[in-house]
N, C-alpha and C positions, 0 to 999 in steps of 0.2 A: 545183406549178404550169407544170412544160413542158407537160404532158403536155394542161392544158387553152385553152392557148394556138393559136390557127390560121393555118397550118399549127402540130399539134401539135411543139416541139423537143429537138434532138437534146440529152442532157445524160448529164454523169459522174455517178453515184452515188460520191463518196470516201467513205461510210464513215461518215457523218459521229461517229454517236455511239461506232465502232471507233474513231477517232481522236481524241478526248477522255481514251475510256478508257487508251489508250496513251499517250496527254500523262502525262495526270496519274499513274501509276505510275510513267513516268520521273520524275517531278516527285519526286516522294511517295520516290524511290531515288534523286536528288539532295540529297535536304531530311535526310537520315538517313545520307549516307556525300558528304559536298562532294567527297573525294579521290581518288572515282568514275570514273571514265572518262565523255565520252557514250558515248552508245547510237545505234545506228540500227533502227528500228522501221521494214518497210514495210507499209502496211498495206494493202488489196485496193482495187480498183477496180472501174467495168463503169462499160465506153459504152453509154447507154442508147439505139436510133437510132429515130428517129424521122419521121415523113414529113416535115421542116423538111433533112434529107437526100437525099430518094428524087431517082431520077432522075427531071427535069424534061419535062414533058409535054406537045406542042403542043394 
């Protein structure tokens, strides 16, 4: 949707599918062993620069 705006809006791709997949893996792991300690998983992200952050021209 961000690229359809006028001007196209800069956004961050947070890899929503991978984020959900990792969350479910951690949830199942916690359900299998409730004594396991919490884990931190870093899901890669990407800044997608579009015209909304380009240099303003007179």
